[in-house]
N, C-alpha and C positions, 0 to 999 in steps of 0.2 A: 504494500500500500504506500503510495506516495505521501509526502508531507502534506500536500494540499488536500488529498482525499481524506487523510486522517483528521485534518483541521476541519474540513466540511462536516464530517460525521460528528465530531465534537460539537460544532456550532449548531447542527440540527438537533442533537440531543439536548443542548442547553435551551434552544428555542422551544422544543417540545415540553421540557420541564417547566418553563415559564408559562406556557399556554395552559398546561394541566393545572398549575397553581392557580391561575386566574379562574379557570373553569370551576375548580373545587372550592373556590371562595364565592362562587355564583356571581362573579364580577363581569357582567356583560360588557361594560365600558372598557375594562382592562383587556378583555379578549379583542374587542373591536380595534383597540390601539395597536394590536399586533399585525394589522393588515394595512397595506398601502391604500391611498385614496381611491384608486380605480380597481381594487381587488374584486374578485368574483368568488363566491361560495356556491358550490353546486351540491346540495344535500340530496339524499335519495328521494325527496319529494318531487324532484324534477323542476323545482323552482330555480331561477337564476337570481341570486341575491348579489347586489352590487354595492360596494362601498361600505365603509365602517358604520354608517348610520343604520342601514338595513341589516348588516351583520350583527350589530348590537341588539337590534330588535329580535332577530332570529334566536339568538342565544338567551335573551331575557325570556322568551317564550319557552325554551327548553327548561330553564330553571324554574319557571312558574309551574311547569308540569311535573317537577320533581326529579329531574336528572342530576346525578351527583357522581362522585368517585371516578372521574375521567382519568384515563391513562393511555399515553401513546408510547409504543415500543418500536424503535427504529428497525425496519427491515433492510432498507438500503438508503444510501445518500450519495449525491454526486453533484457535479456542476463545475463552475469556475469562480473567479473572483467576484462576479456580478450576479449571476443567476445560479441558484442552488435548488436542488429538488430533494425531497425526502419521501419515502413511503413508510407506512407504519401499520402495525396492528393497533386498533383502538378498542377500548372497553369503557363502559360506564354502567351505572345503574339507573334505571327508570322506575316508574311505578305502574302497576296495573290499575284498572278502574276501581278496584277495591282497596288500593293503597299499598298492596304488597310489593316488595322489592322485585324488580324484573331486570336481570342482566341483559345488556345489549353490547354489540361489538361488531367489528368488521375490519375493513382495510381502508386506509386513507392515503391520499396523494396530495402533496404540498409542493408548490413552486414558490420560492422566496426570491426577493430582490435584496441584495446586500445594500445597506444604507451607508452614507458617508462615514458614519461613526463605527462601521464594521458590523453593526447589528443586522439581524435578518428580519424582514417583514414579509408577510404573506401576500402574494400576488394572485394565487389560485389555490383553492382548497376544495377537494371533493372527497366524499366518503360514502360507503355503503353500509 
């Protein structure tokens, strides 16, 4: 593994940890801040959600329906100094209609843009 590939995987893991932390605090605004202004979120609902305001609203809806305990585990990561991708297994807990805990999970794909300060922000996020 090259130094750049190792660094990218480390950066993705750190971005995932920060994203999970915001999710697990039910902080939709903090999650939205991890996306660039023209970001797209493509959830399994087949909606196309554009930009941080719509993304914040989407996640606020998930939190109000009881989703918690999110975790992203890196499958693969790559890219270059500007555009980085990551794929991950994701898991979370939702609630059934009667309020019982219901595990959920799947695969997520993320495309990040590296910011001037070296941080990563999401440009594209899709999951099933």
